[in-house]
C-alpha positions in Angstrom: -27.7 8.5 50.7 -25.5 9.6 47.8 -21.9 8.5 47.8 -19.9 11.6 46.8 -16.1 11.7 46.1 -14.3 15.0 46.2 -11.0 15.0 44.2 -8.2 17.5 44.1 -4.5 17.2 43.3 -2.9 16.1 46.5 -5.9 15.6 48.9 -4.3 17.9 51.3 -6.5 21.0 51.0 -9.6 21.4 48.8 -11.0 17.9 48.7 -10.3 17.5 52.5 -12.2 20.7 53.2 -15.1 19.5 51.0 -15.2 16.1 52.7 -15.2 17.8 56.1 -18.1 20.1 55.3 -20.1 17.3 53.6 -19.6 15.0 56.6 -20.5 17.8 59.1 -23.4 19.4 57.3 -24.8 16.8 54.9 -24.6 13.5 56.8 -28.3 13.0 56.1 -27.9 12.9 52.3 -24.1 12.4 51.6 -21.7 9.6 52.3 -18.5 11.7 51.7 -15.0 10.6 50.7 -12.0 12.4 49.3 -8.9 11.6 47.3 -6.0 13.2 45.3 -4.7 12.5 41.9 -1.3 12.1 43.6 -1.7 12.0 47.4 0.4 14.4 49.4 2.2 13.3 52.6 -0.1 15.2 55.0 -3.1 17.5 55.2 -1.8 21.1 55.0 -1.5 22.8 58.4 -3.2 25.9 57.1 -6.1 23.7 56.0 -6.5 22.1 59.4 -6.3 25.6 61.0 -8.9 27.2 58.6 -11.3 24.3 59.1 -10.9 24.4 62.9 -12.1 28.0 62.7 -15.4 26.5 61.5 -15.3 23.9 64.3 -14.4 21.0 61.9 -11.4 19.0 63.0 -9.3 17.5 60.2 -6.3 16.8 62.3 -6.9 13.0 62.1 -7.5 13.1 58.3 -4.8 11.9 56.0 -4.4 12.2 52.2 -5.5 9.3 50.1 -4.8 8.6 46.4 -7.6 8.1 43.9 -6.0 4.7 43.2 -6.6 3.7 46.8 -10.3 4.1 46.3 -10.5 2.3 42.9 -12.6 -0.6 44.3 -15.3 1.8 45.5 -18.1 3.2 43.5 -19.7 6.7 43.8 -22.9 8.3 42.7 -21.0 11.6 42.1 -17.4 12.8 41.8 -16.6 16.4 42.4 -13.4 17.4 40.6 -11.6 20.3 42.2 -8.2 19.4 40.7 -8.4 21.5 37.5 -7.2 18.4 35.6 -9.1 15.7 33.7 -9.9 12.8 36.0 -8.8 9.3 35.1 -11.6 6.8 35.0 -13.5 7.2 38.3 -16.3 4.8 39.2 -18.9 7.5 39.5 -22.3 7.9 37.9 -21.7 11.6 37.4 -18.6 14.0 37.5 -18.9 17.7 38.0 -16.2 20.3 37.9 -15.7 23.0 40.6 -13.1 25.7 39.6 -11.6 26.6 43.0 -8.0 27.8 43.2 -5.4 25.5 44.9 -4.2 27.1 48.2 -1.1 24.8 48.5 1.9 26.9 49.5 -0.2 30.0 50.3 -0.9 31.6 53.6 -3.8 31.1 56.0 -5.8 34.0 54.5 -5.9 32.2 51.1 -6.9 29.0 52.8 -9.8 30.8 54.5 -11.0 32.3 51.1 -10.8 28.8 49.5 -12.5 27.3 52.5 -15.4 29.7 52.3 -15.8 29.0 48.5 -15.9 25.3 49.2 -18.3 25.7 52.1 -20.7 27.6 49.8 -20.4 24.9 47.0 -20.9 22.0 49.4 -23.9 23.6 51.1 -25.4 24.2 47.6 -24.8 20.5 46.8 -26.4 19.4 50.1 -29.5 21.6 49.6 -29.9 20.3 46.0 -29.6 16.7 47.2 -32.2 17.4 50.0 -34.6 18.9 47.5 -34.2 15.9 45.2 -34.8 13.5 48.2 -37.9 15.4 49.2 -39.2 15.3 45.6 -38.7 11.6 45.3 -40.4 11.1 48.7 -43.4 13.2 47.6 -43.7 11.4 44.3 -43.7 8.1 46.1 -46.5 9.1 48.5 -50.0 8.1 47.3 
């Protein structure tokens, strides 16, 4: 299992979506968490609606600050914020350029959701390939 942290600005849209997809589709290879550079007060209603259309319920999720996870370590941090991350206890940091839908309507949230779903699925498939390769290499 790879510990993956998804980070955006407020942890109210993009990183919540990514965590939701990772927990739903990649639970065999990813232990997912999310945080924001500066946590918002709530997950955006449009984010909850857009994800519910994919049968992923984020209604019980709440924004967390990056600082609140400072005692945890991660194998990978995925930065969706568009800003440089402060020190994150992660073995690797990758950048995903995905627009922030905060303050936009449901259609923009759906477009962002679909971009994130594609990226998360690609990450999951890559991690599964790497897991299979390691397993094959370990077999005599």
